[in-house]
N, C-alpha and C positions, 0 to 999 in steps of 0.2 A: 504494500500500500504506500502511496505517496504520503510522507509524513505531514506535509502541509494540509492535506485533506483531513487527516485524523485530527490535527490541532483545530482546524476550522470547525469540524463537527462536534468536538468535545470541549472547546475552549471555556465554556461556562463551568465545567466540572474539573478540568485538568489543573492540578496544583503544581506538580513537578514531575520530571522524568530524571531518574538517577541511574548511573551505571555503578554497580557494586561488584568489583572483581569480574567474574564471568557471568554476571546476572544483570538484568535491567528491571527497574521498578517504575511503574507508572502510578503515581499517587493522585488519587481522585477524591474530590469532595462531592458527596452525594447527600441529598436530603435523608434524614434518618428513617423516613417512612418507606424508602425504596427497598426492593427485594433483589437479591441476586440468586438466580437459579443455578443449580449445580451444573446443568448443561451449558451455562454461559462461561463456566470457568474450568473446563476440562484442560488438564495439563498446565494449570496456572496456580501458583500459590497465592492465596488471598489472605491478607493480614489487615485486621481492623485496628486502626490507630486511634488518634484523638477524636473525641466527639463532644458536641455540646447539645443544647436543647434541640436544635433543628438540623444539624449537619454532622456528618461522620466522614473521617478521612480513611480511605481504604487503599491499601497498596496492592497492586497486582504485580507479582514477581515471576520472572521466567528466565531461562538461560538466554544469554546474549547471542542469539542466532536469528538469521533473517526470518525463517519460518515461524519460530516462536514469537518473534516481535509482531509479525503479521497477524498471528493468532490472537495475541493479547489485544491488539488494536481492534480487530473484528469483535472480539468478546466484549470489550468496553463499549463499542458502538451499539452492540446488541442489547447490553444492559440499559443503556440510556434510552434506546428506542422502546424497549419493553416497558420500562417504568413510565415514560412519558405517555405512552399509549394507555397504560393502566390508569394513570391519573385522569386522562381525558375520558375514559370509560366511566370512571367513578363520578366525574362531574356530570357527564351526560345522564347517567343513571339517576343522580339526585335531581337533575332538572326534569326528567321524565316523571319521577315520583311526584314532584311538585305540580306538574301539569295534571297528572291523574288526581291528585288531591283537590286541585281547583275544580276539576270536572265534578267530582263527588260533592263538593261543597255547593256548587251552583246549579246542579241538575236535580230534577225531581226523582223520587224513588222509582217510579214506573219507567222512566227513560233509562235509569241506571241498570235496571234489571235486564234490559235488552242490549246493554253494552257488550260488544264483542271485539276481540282483538284478532287482527288478521296477520299473524306471524307464522310463516311457513316452517322455518327451521329454528325454532326457539330452543336454546339450551341455557341452563343456569350457569352463571359465572361463579366459579369457586376458586379458592386459593390452591396453588399447587403444593403438594407435600414435599417436593424436592427443592424448596427454596433453601438458600445457603447464604449466610452472612459470616459471622465469626465462628468457624467450626460448625459441626453439625448441631451442637447444643443451642447456639444462638439462632440458627435457622429454625429449629424446633420451637423455641420460645416465640419467635416472630409468628410462626404459623398458628401456635396455640393462642397467642394474643389476638391475632386477626380473626380467628374462629370465634373467640369470645365476643369480640366487637360485632361480628356479623349476627351472632345469636341475639345479642342485646338489641340490635337494630330491628330484627325480625319480631321481637316481642313488643316493640313500641307500636301503638295504633297508627 
């Protein structure tokens, strides 16, 4: 990959790139709500570093070889793409719930009884169990936390 394109695509998240003996480390700053799937980090060492309320610094380390560096760049771009898409889906979902709530508040019961949804290939969005952040324990905690949040949201009217 051309390094310029990688920097251009990730400049909002890229903190530093370090060469450490025979390894290279890409240090990224991500929102702490982001997830990293195991399939995003195959053959890459992932190290969770400093974090604050909203951000976390994650280092992606791999041997200093062209193929490995290309792999790490692709992986980081996929992580960014995945999480931005997930955030957009969550915003869209919340907006659609608000629209539906408005319909229920403003329509009469008889009209609501005849309300139908025309969705051909509807599948439920759910969290993946192979999320990974800081070791498998952290990924499991993220999944459990997100599952609890989903359950609480479903309980609310």
